[in-house]
Structures are given as structure tokens and as C-alpha cells.
Backbone atoms as SQL, in Angstrom:
CREATE TABLE atoms (id INTEGER PRIMARY KEY, chain TEXT, resi INTEGER, resn TEXT, atom TEXT, x REAL, y REAL, z REAL);
INSERT INTO atoms VALUES
  (1, 'A', 1, 'MET', 'N', 57.781, -106.642, 23.663),
  (2, 'A', 1, 'MET', 'CA', 57.427, -105.465, 23.067),
  (3, 'A', 1, 'MET', 'C', 58.872, -104.386, 22.815),
  (4, 'A', 2, 'ALA', 'N', 59.754, -104.757, 23.820),
  (5, 'A', 2, 'ALA', 'CA', 61.139, -104.125, 23.792),
  (6, 'A', 2, 'ALA', 'C', 61.773, -104.609, 22.739),
  (7, 'A', 3, 'GLN', 'N', 61.776, -105.822, 22.376),
  (8, 'A', 3, 'GLN', 'CA', 62.489, -106.564, 21.097),
  (9, 'A', 3, 'GLN', 'C', 62.135, -106.090, 19.843),
  (10, 'A', 4, 'GLU', 'N', 60.813, -105.782, 19.796),
  (11, 'A', 4, 'GLU', 'CA', 60.131, -105.412, 18.381),
  (12, 'A', 4, 'GLU', 'C', 60.558, -103.937, 18.248),
  (13, 'A', 5, 'GLN', 'N', 60.660, -103.139, 19.293),
  (14, 'A', 5, 'GLN', 'CA', 61.004, -101.588, 18.941),
  (15, 'A', 5, 'GLN', 'C', 62.588, -101.786, 18.710),
  (16, 'A', 6, 'ARG', 'N', 63.297, -102.692, 19.210),
  (17, 'A', 6, 'ARG', 'CA', 64.786, -102.893, 18.880),
  (18, 'A', 6, 'ARG', 'C', 64.853, -102.971, 17.319),
  (19, 'A', 7, 'ARG', 'N', 63.989, -103.973, 16.946),
  (20, 'A', 7, 'ARG', 'CA', 64.057, -104.201, 15.714),
  (21, 'A', 7, 'ARG', 'C', 63.668, -103.220, 14.637),
  (22, 'A', 8, 'ARG', 'N', 62.552, -102.460, 14.919),
  (23, 'A', 8, 'ARG', 'CA', 62.245, -101.276, 14.093),
  (24, 'A', 8, 'ARG', 'C', 63.288, -100.203, 14.258),
  (25, 'A', 9, 'ARG', 'N', 64.127, -99.970, 15.185),
  (26, 'A', 9, 'ARG', 'CA', 65.084, -99.048, 15.287),
  (27, 'A', 9, 'ARG', 'C', 66.167, -99.406, 14.448),
  (28, 'A', 10, 'LYS', 'N', 66.483, -100.755, 14.372),
  (29, 'A', 10, 'LYS', 'CA', 67.682, -101.061, 13.435),
  (30, 'A', 10, 'LYS', 'C', 66.989, -101.105, 11.872),
  (31, 'A', 11, 'VAL', 'N', 65.919, -101.310, 11.742),
  (32, 'A', 11, 'VAL', 'CA', 65.380, -101.293, 10.431),
  (33, 'A', 11, 'VAL', 'C', 65.621, -99.994, 9.856),
  (34, 'A', 12, 'ARG', 'N', 65.085, -98.786, 10.726),
  (35, 'A', 12, 'ARG', 'CA', 65.271, -97.270, 10.496),
  (36, 'A', 12, 'ARG', 'C', 66.607, -96.865, 10.461),
  (37, 'A', 13, 'ARG', 'N', 67.568, -97.560, 11.194),
  (38, 'A', 13, 'ARG', 'CA', 68.936, -97.251, 10.878),
  (39, 'A', 13, 'ARG', 'C', 69.300, -97.786, 9.408),
  (40, 'A', 14, 'ARG', 'N', 69.196, -98.894, 9.247),
  (41, 'A', 14, 'ARG', 'CA', 69.683, -99.325, 7.897),
  (42, 'A', 14, 'ARG', 'C', 69.156, -98.540, 6.924),
  (43, 'A', 15, 'LYS', 'N', 67.801, -98.112, 6.738),
  (44, 'A', 15, 'LYS', 'CA', 67.414, -97.165, 5.792),
  (45, 'A', 15, 'LYS', 'C', 68.166, -95.855, 5.825),
  (46, 'A', 16, 'LYS', 'N', 68.472, -95.084, 6.917),
  (47, 'A', 16, 'LYS', 'CA', 68.967, -93.988, 6.891),
  (48, 'A', 16, 'LYS', 'C', 70.507, -94.045, 6.368),
  (49, 'A', 17, 'THR', 'N', 71.072, -95.192, 6.701),
  (50, 'A', 17, 'THR', 'CA', 72.533, -95.190, 6.363),
  (51, 'A', 17, 'THR', 'C', 72.653, -95.411, 4.860),
  (52, 'A', 18, 'GLY', 'N', 71.774, -96.206, 4.166),
  (53, 'A', 18, 'GLY', 'CA', 71.973, -96.221, 2.695),
  (54, 'A', 18, 'GLY', 'C', 71.416, -95.188, 1.906),
  (55, 'A', 19, 'THR', 'N', 71.849, -94.963, 0.634),
  (56, 'A', 19, 'THR', 'CA', 71.492, -93.742, -0.026),
  (57, 'A', 19, 'THR', 'C', 70.149, -94.160, -0.837),
  (58, 'A', 20, 'SER', 'N', 69.025, -93.328, -0.680),
  (59, 'A', 20, 'SER', 'CA', 67.996, -93.514, -1.135),
  (60, 'A', 20, 'SER', 'C', 68.112, -93.071, -2.690),
  (61, 'A', 21, 'LEU', 'N', 66.584, -93.809, -3.385),
  (62, 'A', 21, 'LEU', 'CA', 66.579, -93.515, -4.748),
  (63, 'A', 21, 'LEU', 'C', 66.406, -91.825, -4.953),
  (64, 'A', 22, 'TYR', 'N', 66.035, -91.311, -4.132),
  (65, 'A', 22, 'TYR', 'CA', 65.647, -89.744, -3.989),
  (66, 'A', 22, 'TYR', 'C', 66.868, -89.047, -4.235),
  (67, 'A', 23, 'LYS', 'N', 67.862, -89.495, -3.370),
  (68, 'A', 23, 'LYS', 'CA', 69.088, -88.824, -3.065),
  (69, 'A', 23, 'LYS', 'C', 69.980, -89.156, -4.440),
  (70, 'A', 24, 'LYS', 'N', 69.996, -90.389, -4.791),
  (71, 'A', 24, 'LYS', 'CA', 70.597, -90.562, -6.079),
  (72, 'A', 24, 'LYS', 'C', 69.992, -89.865, -7.293),
  (73, 'A', 25, 'ILE', 'N', 68.505, -89.661, -7.540),
  (74, 'A', 25, 'ILE', 'CA', 68.268, -88.645, -8.306),
  (75, 'A', 25, 'ILE', 'C', 68.584, -87.121, -8.282),
  (76, 'A', 26, 'ILE', 'N', 68.765, -86.693, -7.024),
  (77, 'A', 26, 'ILE', 'CA', 68.953, -85.428, -6.827),
  (78, 'A', 26, 'ILE', 'C', 70.718, -85.080, -7.196),
  (79, 'A', 27, 'ILE', 'N', 71.296, -85.997, -6.924),
  (80, 'A', 27, 'ILE', 'CA', 72.899, -86.181, -7.088),
  (81, 'A', 27, 'ILE', 'C', 72.838, -86.348, -8.729),
  (82, 'A', 28, 'ALA', 'N', 72.177, -86.950, -9.298),
  (83, 'A', 28, 'ALA', 'CA', 72.303, -87.135, -10.703),
  (84, 'A', 28, 'ALA', 'C', 71.858, -85.912, -11.574),
  (85, 'A', 29, 'ILE', 'N', 70.852, -85.199, -10.903),
  (86, 'A', 29, 'ILE', 'CA', 70.417, -83.730, -11.360),
  (87, 'A', 29, 'ILE', 'C', 71.328, -82.835, -11.175),
  (88, 'A', 30, 'LEU', 'N', 72.085, -82.846, -10.248),
  (89, 'A', 30, 'LEU', 'CA', 73.073, -81.837, -10.049),
  (90, 'A', 30, 'LEU', 'C', 74.281, -82.101, -10.766),
  (91, 'A', 31, 'ILE', 'N', 74.746, -83.314, -10.960),
  (92, 'A', 31, 'ILE', 'CA', 75.801, -83.600, -11.972),
  (93, 'A', 31, 'ILE', 'C', 75.624, -83.097, -13.350),
  (94, 'A', 32, 'PHE', 'N', 74.415, -83.586, -13.808),
  (95, 'A', 32, 'PHE', 'CA', 73.857, -83.009, -15.214),
  (96, 'A', 32, 'PHE', 'C', 73.698, -81.616, -15.265),
  (97, 'A', 33, 'GLY', 'N', 73.182, -81.149, -14.450),
  (98, 'A', 33, 'GLY', 'CA', 73.237, -79.420, -14.313),
  (99, 'A', 33, 'GLY', 'C', 74.426, -78.735, -14.173),
  (100, 'A', 34, 'GLY', 'N', 75.535, -79.301, -13.512),
  (101, 'A', 34, 'GLY', 'CA', 76.593, -78.944, -13.453),
  (102, 'A', 34, 'GLY', 'C', 77.594, -78.907, -14.715),
  (103, 'A', 35, 'ILE', 'N', 77.369, -79.943, -15.630),
  (104, 'A', 35, 'ILE', 'CA', 77.857, -80.392, -16.804),
  (105, 'A', 35, 'ILE', 'C', 77.329, -79.455, -17.763),
  (106, 'A', 36, 'PHE', 'N', 76.219, -79.026, -17.880),
  (107, 'A', 36, 'PHE', 'CA', 75.310, -78.382, -18.714),
  (108, 'A', 36, 'PHE', 'C', 75.885, -76.757, -18.647),
  (109, 'A', 37, 'ILE', 'N', 75.917, -76.543, -17.339),
  (110, 'A', 37, 'ILE', 'CA', 76.298, -75.056, -17.213),
  (111, 'A', 37, 'ILE', 'C', 77.823, -74.804, -17.347),
  (112, 'A', 38, 'LEU', 'N', 78.742, -75.755, -17.271),
  (113, 'A', 38, 'LEU', 'CA', 80.182, -75.552, -17.591),
  (114, 'A', 38, 'LEU', 'C', 80.223, -75.663, -19.002),
  (115, 'A', 39, 'ASN', 'N', 79.359, -76.433, -19.784),
  (116, 'A', 39, 'ASN', 'CA', 79.472, -76.286, -21.261),
  (117, 'A', 39, 'ASN', 'C', 78.887, -75.002, -21.661),
  (118, 'A', 40, 'ARG', 'N', 77.990, -74.450, -21.164),
  (119, 'A', 40, 'ARG', 'CA', 77.314, -73.108, -21.678),
  (120, 'A', 40, 'ARG', 'C', 78.393, -72.094, -21.236),
  (121, 'A', 41, 'LEU', 'N', 79.126, -72.179, -20.279),
  (122, 'A', 41, 'LEU', 'CA', 80.152, -71.069, -19.796),
  (123, 'A', 41, 'LEU', 'C', 81.561, -71.337, -20.743),
  (124, 'A', 42, 'TYR', 'N', 81.859, -72.469, -21.135),
  (125, 'A', 42, 'TYR', 'CA', 82.664, -72.796, -22.396),
  (126, 'A', 42, 'TYR', 'C', 82.237, -72.142, -23.461),
  (127, 'A', 43, 'LEU', 'N', 81.025, -72.263, -23.921),
  (128, 'A', 43, 'LEU', 'CA', 80.812, -71.577, -25.131),
  (129, 'A', 43, 'LEU', 'C', 80.594, -69.997, -24.858),
  (130, 'A', 44, 'LEU', 'N', 80.375, -69.580, -24.094),
  (131, 'A', 44, 'LEU', 'CA', 80.530, -68.134, -23.669),
  (132, 'A', 44, 'LEU', 'C', 81.837, -67.730, -23.631),
  (133, 'A', 45, 'TRP', 'N', 82.706, -68.445, -23.282),
  (134, 'A', 45, 'TRP', 'CA', 84.088, -67.977, -23.533),
  (135, 'A', 45, 'TRP', 'C', 84.729, -67.892, -24.712),
  (136, 'A', 46, 'GLU', 'N', 84.209, -68.892, -25.547),
  (137, 'A', 46, 'GLU', 'CA', 84.758, -68.932, -26.820),
  (138, 'A', 46, 'GLU', 'C', 84.086, -67.964, -27.670),
  (139, 'A', 47, 'ILE', 'N', 82.917, -67.608, -27.463),
  (140, 'A', 47, 'ILE', 'CA', 82.243, -66.357, -28.206),
  (141, 'A', 47, 'ILE', 'C', 82.873, -65.086, -27.837),
  (142, 'A', 48, 'HIS', 'N', 83.357, -64.953, -26.513),
  (143, 'A', 48, 'HIS', 'CA', 83.980, -63.521, -26.097),
  (144, 'A', 48, 'HIS', 'C', 85.246, -63.460, -26.714),
  (145, 'A', 49, 'ARG', 'N', 86.078, -64.631, -26.869),
  (146, 'A', 49, 'ARG', 'CA', 87.327, -64.697, -27.511),
  (147, 'A', 49, 'ARG', 'C', 87.221, -64.415, -29.006),
  (148, 'A', 50, 'ASP', 'N', 86.181, -64.989, -29.457),
  (149, 'A', 50, 'ASP', 'CA', 86.076, -64.548, -30.926),
  (150, 'A', 50, 'ASP', 'C', 85.653, -63.244, -31.197),
  (151, 'A', 51, 'MET', 'N', 84.859, -62.519, -30.305),
  (152, 'A', 51, 'MET', 'CA', 84.650, -61.094, -30.391),
  (153, 'A', 51, 'MET', 'C', 85.651, -60.100, -30.338),
  (154, 'A', 52, 'GLN', 'N', 86.457, -60.631, -29.484),
  (155, 'A', 52, 'GLN', 'CA', 87.896, -59.823, -29.298),
  (156, 'A', 52, 'GLN', 'C', 88.625, -59.732, -30.300),
  (157, 'A', 53, 'VAL', 'N', 88.820, -60.993, -30.875),
  (158, 'A', 53, 'VAL', 'CA', 89.462, -61.270, -32.314),
  (159, 'A', 53, 'VAL', 'C', 88.904, -60.388, -33.564),
  (160, 'A', 54, 'THR', 'N', 87.616, -60.434, -33.443),
  (161, 'A', 54, 'THR', 'CA', 86.893, -59.640, -34.425),
  (162, 'A', 54, 'THR', 'C', 87.128, -57.979, -34.232),
  (163, 'A', 55, 'ILE', 'N', 86.993, -57.672, -33.018),
  (164, 'A', 55, 'ILE', 'CA', 86.937, -56.246, -32.895),
  (165, 'A', 55, 'ILE', 'C', 88.658, -55.606, -33.295),
  (166, 'A', 56, 'GLN', 'N', 89.481, -56.591, -32.931),
  (167, 'A', 56, 'GLN', 'CA', 90.993, -56.143, -33.174),
  (168, 'A', 56, 'GLN', 'C', 90.985, -56.287, -34.758),
  (169, 'A', 57, 'GLN', 'N', 90.363, -57.301, -35.626),
  (170, 'A', 57, 'GLN', 'CA', 90.384, -57.222, -36.971),
  (171, 'A', 57, 'GLN', 'C', 89.737, -55.863, -37.422),
  (172, 'A', 58, 'GLU', 'N', 88.801, -55.356, -36.831),
  (173, 'A', 58, 'GLU', 'CA', 87.936, -54.369, -37.340),
  (174, 'A', 58, 'GLU', 'C', 88.730, -53.020, -37.266),
  (175, 'A', 59, 'GLN', 'N', 89.176, -53.055, -36.044),
  (176, 'A', 59, 'GLN', 'CA', 90.381, -51.929, -35.621),
  (177, 'A', 59, 'GLN', 'C', 91.438, -51.811, -36.728),
  (178, 'A', 60, 'GLU', 'N', 92.129, -52.938, -37.139),
  (179, 'A', 60, 'GLU', 'CA', 93.126, -52.979, -38.080),
  (180, 'A', 60, 'GLU', 'C', 92.527, -52.601, -39.527),
  (181, 'A', 61, 'LEU', 'N', 91.522, -53.020, -39.980),
  (182, 'A', 61, 'LEU', 'CA', 90.738, -52.747, -41.149),
  (183, 'A', 61, 'LEU', 'C', 90.531, -51.115, -41.424),
  (184, 'A', 62, 'THR', 'N', 90.103, -50.758, -40.205),
  (185, 'A', 62, 'THR', 'CA', 89.778, -49.465, -40.113),
  (186, 'A', 62, 'THR', 'C', 90.955, -48.394, -40.409),
  (187, 'A', 63, 'GLU', 'N', 92.092, -48.881, -39.830),
  (188, 'A', 63, 'GLU', 'CA', 93.295, -48.098, -39.878),
  (189, 'A', 63, 'GLU', 'C', 93.738, -48.124, -41.318),
  (190, 'A', 64, 'GLU', 'N', 93.746, -49.282, -41.953),
  (191, 'A', 64, 'GLU', 'CA', 93.896, -49.431, -43.188),
  (192, 'A', 64, 'GLU', 'C', 93.104, -48.718, -44.170),
  (193, 'A', 65, 'ASN', 'N', 91.810, -48.715, -44.038),
  (194, 'A', 65, 'ASN', 'CA', 90.999, -47.922, -44.704),
  (195, 'A', 65, 'ASN', 'C', 91.278, -46.487, -44.664),
  (196, 'A', 66, 'HIS', 'N', 91.574, -45.897, -43.392),
  (197, 'A', 66, 'HIS', 'CA', 92.094, -44.541, -43.350),
  (198, 'A', 66, 'HIS', 'C', 93.219, -44.231, -44.215),
  (199, 'A', 67, 'GLU', 'N', 94.259, -45.228, -44.033),
  (200, 'A', 67, 'GLU', 'CA', 95.525, -45.024, -44.938),
  (201, 'A', 67, 'GLU', 'C', 95.219, -44.762, -46.360),
  (202, 'A', 68, 'LEU', 'N', 94.315, -45.903, -46.989),
  (203, 'A', 68, 'LEU', 'CA', 93.736, -46.053, -48.206),
  (204, 'A', 68, 'LEU', 'C', 93.174, -44.722, -48.659),
  (205, 'A', 69, 'THR', 'N', 92.190, -44.139, -47.925),
  (206, 'A', 69, 'THR', 'CA', 91.440, -42.912, -48.234),
  (207, 'A', 69, 'THR', 'C', 92.558, -41.607, -48.372),
  (208, 'A', 70, 'ASP', 'N', 93.554, -41.587, -47.323),
  (209, 'A', 70, 'ASP', 'CA', 94.406, -40.558, -47.419),
  (210, 'A', 70, 'ASP', 'C', 95.388, -40.788, -48.677),
  (211, 'A', 71, 'LYS', 'N', 95.836, -42.078, -49.141),
  (212, 'A', 71, 'LYS', 'CA', 96.499, -42.032, -50.340),
  (213, 'A', 71, 'LYS', 'C', 95.418, -41.719, -51.702),
  (214, 'A', 72, 'LYS', 'N', 94.295, -42.033, -51.414),
  (215, 'A', 72, 'LYS', 'CA', 93.294, -41.726, -52.789),
  (216, 'A', 72, 'LYS', 'C', 93.236, -40.356, -52.856),
  (217, 'A', 73, 'SER', 'N', 92.934, -39.577, -51.660),
  (218, 'A', 73, 'SER', 'CA', 92.859, -37.923, -51.514),
  (219, 'A', 73, 'SER', 'C', 94.371, -37.556, -52.182),
  (220, 'A', 74, 'LYS', 'N', 95.388, -38.055, -51.966),
  (221, 'A', 74, 'LYS', 'CA', 96.722, -37.260, -52.513),
  (222, 'A', 74, 'LYS', 'C', 96.717, -37.686, -53.939),
  (223, 'A', 75, 'LEU', 'N', 96.285, -39.016, -54.362),
  (224, 'A', 75, 'LEU', 'CA', 96.501, -39.103, -55.804),
  (225, 'A', 75, 'LEU', 'C', 95.438, -38.192, -56.696),
  (226, 'A', 76, 'ILE', 'N', 94.391, -37.656, -55.895),
  (227, 'A', 76, 'ILE', 'CA', 93.361, -37.026, -56.872),
  (228, 'A', 76, 'ILE', 'C', 93.695, -35.603, -56.956),
  (229, 'A', 77, 'ASP', 'N', 94.669, -35.132, -56.032),
  (230, 'A', 77, 'ASP', 'CA', 95.491, -33.639, -56.086),
  (231, 'A', 77, 'ASP', 'C', 96.043, -33.796, -57.537),
  (232, 'A', 78, 'PRO', 'N', 95.848, -32.594, -58.151),
  (233, 'A', 78, 'PRO', 'CA', 96.473, -32.441, -59.627),
  (234, 'A', 78, 'PRO', 'C', 98.088, -32.296, -59.203),
  (235, 'A', 79, 'ASP', 'N', 98.457, -31.346, -58.317),
  (236, 'A', 79, 'ASP', 'CA', 99.867, -31.233, -58.165),
  (237, 'A', 79, 'ASP', 'C', 100.524, -32.480, -57.874),
  (238, 'A', 80, 'GLU', 'N', 100.093, -33.409, -56.937),
  (239, 'A', 80, 'GLU', 'CA', 100.646, -34.630, -56.450),
  (240, 'A', 80, 'GLU', 'C', 100.768, -35.513, -57.803),
  (241, 'A', 81, 'LEU', 'N', 99.708, -35.360, -58.561),
  (242, 'A', 81, 'LEU', 'CA', 99.765, -36.331, -60.008),
  (243, 'A', 81, 'LEU', 'C', 100.915, -35.559, -60.854),
  (244, 'A', 82, 'ILE', 'N', 101.083, -34.531, -60.900),
  (245, 'A', 82, 'ILE', 'CA', 102.141, -34.020, -61.817),
  (246, 'A', 82, 'ILE', 'C', 103.562, -34.286, -61.094),
  (247, 'A', 83, 'ASN', 'N', 103.624, -34.365, -59.976),
  (248, 'A', 83, 'ASN', 'CA', 105.024, -34.622, -59.286),
  (249, 'A', 83, 'ASN', 'C', 105.325, -36.279, -59.479),
  (250, 'A', 84, 'ARG', 'N', 104.271, -37.141, -59.417),
  (251, 'A', 84, 'ARG', 'CA', 104.523, -38.383, -59.632),
  (252, 'A', 84, 'ARG', 'C', 104.876, -38.810, -60.989),
  (253, 'A', 85, 'ALA', 'N', 104.169, -37.985, -61.914),
  (254, 'A', 85, 'ALA', 'CA', 104.430, -38.172, -63.336),
  (255, 'A', 85, 'ALA', 'C', 105.878, -38.016, -63.740),
  (256, 'A', 86, 'ARG', 'N', 106.271, -37.077, -63.109),
  (257, 'A', 86, 'ARG', 'CA', 107.708, -36.371, -63.398),
  (258, 'A', 86, 'ARG', 'C', 108.697, -37.327, -62.842),
  (259, 'A', 87, 'LYS', 'N', 108.407, -37.831, -61.532),
  (260, 'A', 87, 'LYS', 'CA', 109.503, -38.752, -60.775),
  (261, 'A', 87, 'LYS', 'C', 109.503, -40.218, -61.412),
  (262, 'A', 88, 'GLN', 'N', 108.232, -40.681, -61.656),
  (263, 'A', 88, 'GLN', 'CA', 108.191, -42.113, -62.096),
  (264, 'A', 88, 'GLN', 'C', 108.595, -42.413, -63.605),
  (265, 'A', 89, 'PHE', 'N', 107.931, -41.513, -64.244),
  (266, 'A', 89, 'PHE', 'CA', 107.788, -41.564, -65.599),
  (267, 'A', 89, 'PHE', 'C', 108.853, -40.467, -66.557),
  (268, 'A', 90, 'GLY', 'N', 109.401, -39.755, -65.902),
  (269, 'A', 90, 'GLY', 'CA', 110.112, -38.824, -66.485),
  (270, 'A', 90, 'GLY', 'C', 109.138, -37.587, -67.461),
  (271, 'A', 91, 'LEU', 'N', 108.044, -37.575, -67.391),
  (272, 'A', 91, 'LEU', 'CA', 107.446, -36.677, -67.930),
  (273, 'A', 91, 'LEU', 'C', 107.613, -35.425, -67.961),
  (274, 'A', 92, 'VAL', 'N', 107.398, -34.451, -68.835),
  (275, 'A', 92, 'VAL', 'CA', 107.817, -33.031, -68.603),
  (276, 'A', 92, 'VAL', 'C', 106.595, -32.163, -69.344),
  (277, 'A', 93, 'LYS', 'N', 106.613, -31.145, -68.799),
  (278, 'A', 93, 'LYS', 'CA', 105.685, -30.143, -69.775),
  (279, 'A', 93, 'LYS', 'C', 106.235, -29.745, -71.217),
  (280, 'A', 94, 'PRO', 'N', 105.405, -29.175, -71.846),
  (281, 'A', 94, 'PRO', 'CA', 106.003, -28.975, -73.331),
  (282, 'A', 94, 'PRO', 'C', 106.812, -27.789, -73.217),
  (283, 'A', 95, 'GLY', 'N', 108.022, -27.698, -73.693),
  (284, 'A', 95, 'GLY', 'CA', 108.805, -26.822, -73.603),
  (285, 'A', 95, 'GLY', 'C', 110.041, -26.907, -72.377),
  (286, 'A', 96, 'GLU', 'N', 109.856, -27.631, -71.784),
  (287, 'A', 96, 'GLU', 'CA', 110.903, -28.179, -70.698),
  (288, 'A', 96, 'GLU', 'C', 111.834, -29.313, -71.225),
  (289, 'A', 97, 'ILE', 'N', 112.959, -29.013, -70.584),
  (290, 'A', 97, 'ILE', 'CA', 114.154, -30.125, -70.971),
  (291, 'A', 97, 'ILE', 'C', 114.149, -31.135, -70.083),
  (292, 'A', 98, 'PRO', 'N', 113.992, -32.405, -70.403),
  (293, 'A', 98, 'PRO', 'CA', 113.932, -33.330, -69.532),
  (294, 'A', 98, 'PRO', 'C', 115.450, -33.811, -68.988),
  (295, 'A', 99, 'TYR', 'N', 115.687, -34.192, -67.651),
  (296, 'A', 99, 'TYR', 'CA', 116.957, -34.702, -67.264),
  (297, 'A', 99, 'TYR', 'C', 116.627, -35.807, -66.164),
  (298, 'A', 100, 'LYS', 'N', 117.620, -36.537, -66.095),
  (299, 'A', 100, 'LYS', 'CA', 117.355, -37.654, -64.976),
  (300, 'A', 100, 'LYS', 'C', 118.120, -37.288, -63.654),
  (301, 'A', 101, 'GLN', 'N', 117.902, -37.885, -62.833),
  (302, 'A', 101, 'GLN', 'CA', 118.581, -37.401, -61.463),
  (303, 'A', 101, 'GLN', 'C', 119.215, -38.550, -61.200);
């Protein structure tokens, strides 16, 4: 009987020392889960980076839009139009004497 119990203990010890199929499945699930999570985190990082670039471009375009709106409002002003016509094209009002600077 004592020998039989020793054999059972040895058999039990052998089973405990080796990795069981259950442990291998758990490890595989953890590895694939980790890869999946890392992939999703990388995609989120890319989206965040793209969002920052888009926000920066939006700010630049908004500033450019404000500048163009200011230029437009200046060009609509009749006094500004007259000054530009005089400077760029040398135009004068009737009765005035043209001269070049």
C-alpha cells in the first residue's frame, strides 16, 4: 500500500510540474488579448495625432479667413478704392493734374 501511494504522489507531481492545456489556453488568450489592446491603443494614438493636426490647420485657416475678410472690407470702402486707384494706376479725378511720385 505504501508503494502504491508513492506512485500516486509521483504521478500527481508529474502532472503539476508540466503546463496543462488549460494554462496554455489561458496564456494564448492573454497574449492575443494584449496584442489586440495594443493595436487599439495605437489606433487611438494615431487618431489623436490626426485630430491635433486638423485642429492646428483649422486655426490657421480661420486666421487666414479673418485676414481675407479684413482685406475685403477694406476693398469695399470707397475711399480705399480711390486711394488704390490713384497709387496703382495713376488715376485722377476730372480737373486734377496727374503727377508721378
